Backbone bond lengths (Angstrom), bond angles and torsions (degrees), N, CA, C in turn:
res aa  C-N    CA-C-N  psi(-1)  N-CA   C-N-CA  omega(-1)  CA-C   N-CA-C  phi
1 M - - - 1.451 - - 1.527 111.01 -
2 I 1.327 117.14 -38.89 1.458 120.74 179.89 1.524 110.47 -66.60
3 I 1.319 116.96 -38.78 1.467 120.85 179.27 1.514 110.29 -66.57
4 K 1.333 118.01 -39.30 1.461 122.15 178.38 1.531 110.34 -62.02
5 N 1.329 117.85 -43.46 1.463 121.47 178.19 1.525 111.34 -65.39
6 Y 1.326 116.60 -38.57 1.462 121.13 178.90 1.526 110.79 -64.81
7 I 1.333 117.21 -43.60 1.469 120.81 178.68 1.524 110.10 -63.91
8 Y 1.326 116.85 -43.02 1.458 121.10 178.76 1.527 110.87 -61.14
9 L 1.315 117.54 -42.54 1.458 122.35 178.52 1.527 111.22 -64.24
10 M 1.321 116.99 -42.26 1.466 120.45 179.14 1.532 111.44 -65.42
11 I 1.326 117.73 -39.51 1.473 120.99 177.07 1.517 109.69 -62.49
12 Q 1.325 118.18 -42.64 1.465 121.24 178.28 1.519 111.49 -61.55
13 K 1.325 117.12 -42.25 1.466 120.26 -179.82 1.521 111.42 -67.78
14 I 1.312 118.23 -38.48 1.461 121.34 178.10 1.520 110.81 -65.82
15 I 1.326 117.37 -43.51 1.472 120.70 177.71 1.527 110.45 -63.59
16 A 1.320 118.44 -41.73 1.467 121.87 178.51 1.521 110.88 -62.53
17 L 1.322 117.45 -40.78 1.459 120.85 178.54 1.526 111.40 -65.86
18 I 1.321 117.07 -42.90 1.472 120.68 178.76 1.523 110.20 -62.84
19 L 1.333 117.29 -44.38 1.466 120.01 179.17 1.525 111.91 -65.61
20 A 1.321 117.56 -37.11 1.468 120.41 177.82 1.531 110.46 -63.66
21 I 1.308 117.17 -40.01 1.466 120.80 178.77 1.526 110.79 -67.67
22 I 1.326 116.50 -43.00 1.465 120.53 -178.84 1.527 111.44 -66.90
23 L 1.334 117.01 -40.39 1.468 120.82 -175.10 1.528 114.18 -87.42
24 S 1.318 118.52 -7.43 1.463 120.06 -177.01 1.533 113.77 -61.07
25 P 1.344 121.52 -37.57 1.469 118.45 175.63 1.534 112.45 -63.57
26 L 1.313 117.34 -39.06 1.464 120.65 178.49 1.522 110.94 -64.74
27 I 1.323 116.80 -42.59 1.463 120.94 178.06 1.526 110.67 -63.26
28 A 1.331 117.13 -40.25 1.467 120.49 178.61 1.525 111.01 -63.96
29 I 1.319 117.55 -38.73 1.468 120.99 178.36 1.529 110.27 -65.92
30 I 1.321 117.53 -43.04 1.470 120.96 178.64 1.524 110.74 -62.06
31 V 1.332 117.06 -43.58 1.468 121.55 178.35 1.524 110.15 -60.84
32 L 1.312 117.97 -44.30 1.459 122.04 -179.93 1.529 111.49 -64.18
33 I 1.314 117.39 -42.11 1.473 120.71 179.36 1.526 110.48 -63.68
34 I 1.313 117.53 -45.47 1.469 120.22 179.85 1.524 110.50 -64.08
35 F 1.322 117.10 -41.78 1.466 120.29 -178.80 1.527 111.30 -66.33
36 L 1.324 118.14 -43.22 1.460 120.70 -179.78 1.521 111.77 -70.36
37 D 1.318 117.41 -32.19 1.460 121.08 -177.20 1.525 112.18 -75.50
38 D 1.334 117.28 -44.77 1.461 118.67 -172.54 1.520 113.48 -140.51
39 G 1.300 118.56 5.20 1.461 120.28 178.68 1.513 112.63 80.64
40 S 1.316 114.03 -163.50 1.456 117.70 -178.37 1.525 109.24 -96.77
41 P 1.291 122.04 162.72 1.454 128.65 4.39 1.526 111.52 -77.26
42 I 1.289 116.42 148.50 1.456 122.05 -178.04 1.524 110.14 -93.03
43 I 1.311 116.30 -35.02 1.459 121.62 -177.80 1.526 109.35 -101.11
44 Y 1.329 116.06 133.65 1.457 123.18 175.65 1.531 107.66 -104.58
45 I 1.313 116.93 131.56 1.459 121.43 179.77 1.524 108.52 -104.80
46 Q 1.332 116.02 119.34 1.452 121.91 179.68 1.522 108.74 -110.86
47 R 1.311 117.15 128.09 1.461 121.45 178.86 1.522 108.71 -89.76
48 N 1.316 116.53 124.80 1.466 122.67 -179.90 1.521 109.86 -121.58
49 Y 1.333 114.29 162.62 1.457 121.11 177.02 1.521 108.87 -109.63
50 G 1.312 115.62 130.95 1.447 121.36 -179.10 1.511 111.68 -109.23
51 L 1.312 114.89 -149.34 1.450 122.46 -178.43 1.528 110.19 -61.77
52 N 1.311 116.04 136.11 1.465 123.45 -179.17 1.528 112.14 58.91
53 H 1.326 117.06 32.98 1.465 124.15 178.07 1.526 112.41 58.04
54 K 1.303 117.20 30.31 1.460 121.90 177.31 1.531 107.73 -84.51
55 T 1.325 117.35 129.82 1.455 120.32 -177.93 1.518 110.87 -85.95
56 F 1.333 114.26 148.59 1.457 121.29 174.20 1.517 108.12 -146.12
57 D 1.321 115.98 155.32 1.458 121.63 -179.40 1.520 109.73 -97.43
58 L 1.331 115.27 134.39 1.453 122.38 177.60 1.523 106.67 -112.62
59 Y 1.309 116.93 121.85 1.461 121.98 -177.40 1.523 109.03 -96.60
60 K 1.342 115.67 127.93 1.456 121.57 -177.62 1.524 109.44 -132.65
61 F 1.321 115.51 156.86 1.455 119.41 169.53 1.521 107.72 -72.54
62 R 1.319 116.57 137.74 1.467 120.94 179.67 1.519 108.45 -74.76
63 T 1.343 116.90 123.08 1.456 121.13 -178.51 1.517 112.66 -116.28
64 M 1.324 118.23 -7.37 1.456 120.77 179.66 1.523 110.11 -106.93
65 K 1.304 115.75 161.96 1.458 120.81 177.21 1.519 110.46 -61.36
66 R 1.323 116.17 155.57 1.461 120.02 -179.61 1.519 112.67 -69.91
67 D 1.329 118.84 -30.95 1.461 121.29 -175.37 1.530 113.29 -93.35
68 T 1.307 118.83 16.56 1.453 122.30 178.80 1.523 109.20 -73.08
69 P 1.341 117.58 132.74 1.466 119.07 -179.75 1.526 111.18 -65.82
70 E 1.346 115.92 146.15 1.456 120.21 -177.97 1.523 112.47 -80.83
71 G 1.303 117.53 -35.62 1.459 121.18 -177.82 1.511 111.00 -104.06
72 P 1.327 116.55 171.41 1.463 119.60 177.83 1.528 111.10 -66.77
73 T 1.303 115.63 136.34 1.457 121.08 179.09 1.512 109.02 -134.22
74 E 1.311 115.87 -177.54 1.462 119.85 178.14 1.526 111.65 -64.58
75 Y 1.335 116.87 -18.32 1.464 120.31 179.33 1.522 110.53 -60.21
76 F 1.305 117.26 -34.84 1.453 121.01 -175.73 1.523 112.69 -84.38
77 T 1.327 118.07 -14.51 1.460 120.23 -179.76 1.523 111.68 -91.07
78 E 1.322 117.67 -17.84 1.452 121.03 178.19 1.515 109.61 -97.09
79 D 1.335 115.48 164.34 1.465 119.91 179.36 1.523 109.23 -87.28
80 H 1.303 116.67 111.08 1.456 122.85 177.11 1.519 108.95 -122.94
81 S 1.320 116.33 51.13 1.457 119.67 -174.76 1.528 112.34 -69.77
82 S 1.332 118.25 -16.75 1.457 119.57 -179.67 1.516 112.14 -83.51
83 S 1.327 118.58 -17.83 1.454 120.61 178.79 1.524 109.72 -120.66
84 F 1.300 115.58 145.24 1.458 120.81 -175.47 1.520 110.49 -114.03
85 L 1.319 116.09 154.08 1.452 121.44 173.31 1.515 111.31 -83.92
86 L 1.308 115.82 -25.71 1.457 119.38 -179.44 1.526 110.47 -76.62
87 K 1.312 116.81 143.88 1.448 121.43 -178.46 1.519 111.49 -63.79
88 S 1.322 116.88 -36.23 1.462 119.52 -176.74 1.526 112.31 -72.84
89 G 1.327 118.21 -11.91 1.451 121.70 -179.32 1.515 113.79 -80.62
90 N 1.325 117.95 -14.94 1.475 120.54 -177.53 1.496 111.20 -92.29
């Protein structure tokens, strides 16, 4: 049983390494686009709660403008359909 788990773990690590190598050019292009469009920071860190209320950090590419408000404001209650919060909308 221990050998079966070890083989399964090694297969997962090999697949993860292959996918990381294959996807690295795409990730580099995304990083470059975000940096040229709006500068740094490129990665957004979101704190989430998991099992038994244990916190963990989720790393994401930043897709919103830097000056976007974090909480609900009057901006969201009015109709601003001509302007977008997303960077790609401008």
